C-alpha positions as CSV (number, residue, x, y, z in Angstrom):
1,M,76.5,104.1,76.7
2,K,78.4,100.7,76.3
3,R,81.4,102.5,75.2
4,T,81.3,105.0,78.1
5,T,81.2,102.2,80.6
6,T,83.8,100.2,78.9
7,M,86.2,103.4,79.3
8,L,85.3,103.7,83.1
9,L,86.1,100.2,84.0
10,P,89.8,100.7,83.8
11,L,89.7,103.9,85.7
12,F,87.4,102.1,88.3
13,A,90.1,99.2,88.5
14,A,93.0,101.5,88.8
15,C,91.4,103.3,91.9
16,L,90.8,100.1,93.6
17,V,94.3,99.3,93.0
18,R,95.3,102.7,94.4
19,M,92.9,102.1,97.5
20,A,94.2,98.7,98.2
21,S,97.7,100.0,97.9
22,A,97.1,102.9,100.4
23,A,95.2,100.4,102.9
24,A,98.3,98.2,102.9
25,L,100.9,101.2,103.2
26,P,100.8,101.2,107.0
27,T,102.2,97.5,107.3
28,E,105.0,98.4,104.7
29,I,107.1,100.4,107.3
30,T,107.2,98.9,110.6
31,V,108.4,100.5,114.2
32,Q,109.1,98.8,117.4
33,L,110.4,100.0,120.5
34,I,112.3,97.6,122.7
35,M,113.0,98.5,126.3
36,T,116.4,97.2,127.7
37,H,114.8,96.6,131.0
38,D,111.2,96.6,132.6
39,V,112.5,98.5,135.7
40,Y,115.0,101.2,136.1
41,V,116.4,103.0,139.0
42,E,116.0,106.7,139.2
43,G,118.8,108.7,137.6
44,E,119.4,106.0,135.0
45,R,119.6,107.0,131.4
46,I,116.8,104.6,130.5
47,R,118.4,102.9,127.2
48,A,116.0,101.6,124.7
49,V,116.2,100.5,121.0
50,V,114.2,101.6,118.0
51,D,114.0,98.7,115.3
52,V,112.7,100.2,112.0
53,A,112.0,98.0,108.9
54,N,111.3,99.5,105.6
55,A,109.5,97.3,103.2
56,S,108.0,100.0,101.0
57,A,109.3,101.2,97.8
58,D,110.2,104.5,99.3
59,V,113.6,105.8,100.7
60,V,113.1,106.7,104.5
61,D,115.6,109.4,105.1
62,C,116.1,110.9,108.6
63,R,119.4,112.3,108.2
64,K,118.8,116.1,107.7
65,P,117.6,118.3,110.6
66,G,113.9,119.6,109.8
67,A,113.5,116.8,107.0
68,S,109.9,115.7,106.7
69,D,110.8,112.2,107.5
70,R,111.5,112.1,111.4
71,L,111.6,109.6,114.4
72,F,110.8,110.5,117.9
73,V,109.5,108.9,121.0
74,E,106.4,109.9,122.9
75,L,106.2,109.4,126.8
76,F,103.0,109.1,128.9
77,R,102.4,108.5,132.7
78,A,100.6,105.0,132.7
79,H,97.6,105.8,135.3
80,D,96.3,108.8,133.5
81,K,98.0,108.9,130.1
82,H,99.4,112.3,130.9
83,R,101.9,113.1,128.0
84,Y,105.4,114.5,129.0
85,D,106.9,117.4,127.0
86,R,110.5,117.0,125.8
87,I,113.4,118.9,127.5
88,T,115.4,119.1,124.4
89,D,115.1,119.5,120.6
90,K,118.2,117.0,119.9
91,P,117.4,114.0,117.7
92,F,116.3,110.7,119.6
93,V,118.5,108.7,117.4
94,A,121.4,109.0,115.2
95,P,120.7,110.2,111.7
96,F,119.9,107.2,109.4
97,A,118.3,106.2,106.0
98,L,116.7,103.2,105.0
99,L,116.4,101.9,101.3
100,S,113.7,99.6,100.3
101,G,114.0,96.2,102.0
102,E,116.4,97.7,104.9
103,G,116.0,97.8,108.4
104,Q,118.1,99.1,111.4
105,K,118.2,99.2,115.2
106,L,118.9,102.4,116.7
107,E,119.8,103.2,120.4
108,T,118.1,105.9,122.3
109,F,118.2,107.0,125.9
110,L,114.9,108.5,127.0
111,A,116.3,110.5,130.1
112,N,118.2,112.6,127.5
113,H,114.8,113.9,126.3
114,F,112.3,113.7,129.2
115,R,112.4,114.4,133.1
116,F,111.5,111.5,135.1
117,D,110.9,113.3,138.1
118,E,108.3,110.7,139.4
119,N,108.9,107.1,140.6
120,T,106.0,105.5,138.7
121,R,104.9,103.6,135.6
122,Y,105.5,105.1,132.3
123,L,104.4,104.1,128.7
124,A,106.4,105.0,125.7
125,R,106.1,104.4,122.0
126,A,108.3,105.3,119.0
127,V,106.8,107.1,116.0
128,L,108.1,107.4,112.4
129,V,106.7,110.1,110.3
130,H,107.0,109.3,106.5
131,G,105.1,110.9,103.6
132,G,102.7,112.7,106.0
133,M,101.9,109.5,107.7
134,R,102.5,108.2,111.4
135,F,103.8,104.8,111.8
136,E,103.8,103.9,115.5
137,S,105.1,101.1,117.8
138,S,102.8,99.6,120.3
139,L,103.0,101.2,123.9
140,K,105.8,99.7,126.1
141,S,105.5,99.9,129.9
142,F,108.4,100.3,132.5
143,D,108.8,101.5,136.0
144,V,111.1,103.9,137.6
145,V,111.9,102.9,141.2
146,P,114.1,104.7,144.1
147,G,115.7,101.4,144.8
148,L,116.5,99.8,148.2
149,H,118.9,101.6,150.4
150,C,122.4,100.1,151.2
151,A,124.7,102.7,152.1
152,N,125.8,106.5,151.6
153,A,128.6,109.1,151.7
154,L,128.7,112.8,151.8
155,Q,131.4,114.7,150.0
156,M,132.4,118.2,150.7
157,F,134.2,120.6,148.4
158,S,136.9,122.8,149.8
159,N,137.0,125.0,146.5
160,R,133.2,125.3,146.2
161,E,131.6,126.5,149.4
162,G,128.1,125.5,150.1
163,L,128.3,122.5,147.7
164,R,127.5,118.9,149.2
165,R,127.4,115.9,147.2
166,N,125.3,112.7,148.4
167,F,126.2,109.4,147.2
168,E,123.7,106.5,147.8
169,L,124.2,102.9,147.2
170,V,120.9,101.1,146.5
171,H,120.0,97.5,145.2
172,W,117.2,96.3,143.0
173,G,116.5,93.0,141.0
174,R,117.4,93.0,137.3
175,D,117.4,90.2,134.9
176,Q,116.7,87.9,137.9
177,V,119.8,89.1,139.6
178,E,120.2,91.6,142.6
179,H,122.2,94.6,141.1
180,L,124.2,97.4,143.0
181,F,123.5,100.9,141.9
182,M,125.1,104.3,142.8
183,K,123.0,107.6,142.8
184,A,124.4,111.0,143.4
185,R,122.6,114.2,144.1
186,D,124.1,117.6,144.9
187,E,122.8,119.7,147.8
188,G,123.1,123.3,148.9
189,I,123.9,125.7,146.1
190,S,123.1,123.2,143.5
191,T,120.2,120.3,143.4
192,R,121.8,118.6,140.3
193,R,121.1,114.9,140.1
194,W,123.8,112.8,138.4
195,R,123.3,109.8,136.2
196,T,122.7,106.7,138.2
197,T,125.5,104.0,137.5
198,D,124.6,100.2,137.5
199,L,127.7,98.6,139.2
200,G,126.6,95.1,138.5
201,P,125.4,92.1,140.3
202,V,125.8,92.1,144.1
203,I,125.6,89.5,146.9
204,R,124.5,91.2,150.0
205,V,126.1,88.4,152.4
206,K,128.6,91.4,153.1
207,P,127.3,95.0,152.7
208,P,128.7,97.1,150.2
209,V,130.8,100.1,151.1
210,I,131.6,103.5,149.6
211,S,134.4,105.8,150.4
212,V,135.1,109.5,149.3
213,M,138.9,110.6,149.2
214,P,140.3,113.9,149.8
215,T,141.7,113.9,146.0
216,G,138.0,113.5,144.6
217,E,138.2,109.8,144.1
218,V,134.9,107.9,145.0
219,V,135.5,104.1,145.6
220,V,132.8,101.4,145.9
221,L,133.6,98.0,146.9
222,H,131.1,95.1,146.8
223,L,130.7,91.3,146.5
224,A,129.8,90.4,143.3
225,T,129.8,86.8,143.1
226,Q,131.0,84.0,145.6
227,G,134.4,85.0,146.3
228,K,134.6,87.7,143.8
229,F,134.7,91.6,144.7
230,L,134.1,94.4,142.4
231,Y,136.1,97.6,142.9
232,S,134.6,100.6,141.0
233,T,136.0,104.1,141.0
234,F,134.5,107.4,140.2
235,W,136.3,111.0,139.7
236,S,134.2,113.5,141.6
237,L,134.7,117.4,141.3
238,P,132.4,120.2,141.5
239,D,131.3,120.3,138.0
240,I,132.4,116.6,137.4
241,L,131.3,112.9,138.2
242,E,132.9,110.6,136.0
243,Y,132.8,106.9,136.1
244,R,136.3,105.6,135.8
245,G,135.9,102.0,135.6
246,R,136.1,98.6,137.7
247,E,138.0,95.8,138.2
248,M,137.3,92.2,139.8
249,M,139.3,91.0,142.6
250,S,139.5,87.6,144.2
251,D,141.3,88.5,147.6
252,P,140.9,92.4,148.3
253,D,143.5,92.1,151.1
254,V,146.2,91.1,148.2
255,A,144.8,93.0,145.2
256,G,144.2,96.2,146.9
257,S,146.8,96.6,149.3
258,E,149.0,99.0,147.7
259,R,146.3,101.0,146.6
260,V,144.8,101.1,150.0
261,K,148.1,102.1,151.6
262,E,148.2,105.2,149.5
263,F,144.7,106.1,150.7
264,Y,145.3,105.5,154.1
265,K,148.7,107.4,153.9
266,D,146.6,110.4,152.6
267,T,143.6,110.1,155.2
268,G,145.6,109.2,158.3
269,G,143.8,106.0,158.6
270,V,144.5,102.7,160.3
271,E,147.2,101.0,158.7
272,P,145.8,98.1,156.2
273,V,148.3,95.7,157.4
274,K,146.6,95.3,160.8
275,K,143.1,94.6,159.5
276,A,141.4,93.5,156.1
277,W,141.0,96.9,154.3
278,W,137.7,96.2,153.1
279,K,136.4,95.9,156.7
280,F,137.3,99.5,157.6
281,W,134.0,101.0,156.4
């Protein structure tokens, strides 16, 4: 009897070690979801960062499609915990692998994977599946809002009958500063909603303006800081809406004069020399 008991003690101790190891395993791999903002304007890509740290002895490998290791995000409506289905099978983040002791921050855009058709509060969490176990981040909340209307413009297409594109400028607070956003939605034969663009800080002492040119160029001018204007341009065709960039100007009367002369030459508008061009709209 004594010999049997003596033999069982090492086995019992080994089982305790394994149980302790299994109990500690969930803390060895940590996952965090970091939302870039607390509030997004409808149509934005909703950027977030997934922070994964591997303190286990294993290798976490999410590089191959269909691998047992995978990382994804779950999305819920806040008030009733309704879970949303994905609209694509594309990976949430770029392929990655983590050796023991490594960590990585991975960018993701939630609107590429879910439909945000409601202006409401959402909950999201990142999940890493490894070794048949789920490693979850805490739930993060964020809001999707329509924004506050500033101005709008309508684009018609001579080469696509029945298609209209409605541009709307809205403002909303972000990082304790008011920002200007441009939203765009097709009407008529298409109802596509294009990605919303954050045009940067705005001072609403002077109303922002938007103009659609016959060439398909869309121009937005707004006061970004005291005495500084931001001049943003887009290229808008029936199947394309592309952000081309922006430039800062101290005096739009001077900095934009040559460019605006071309615009008014094409459209037959008032000569810019007779009046400050940014006051025409």
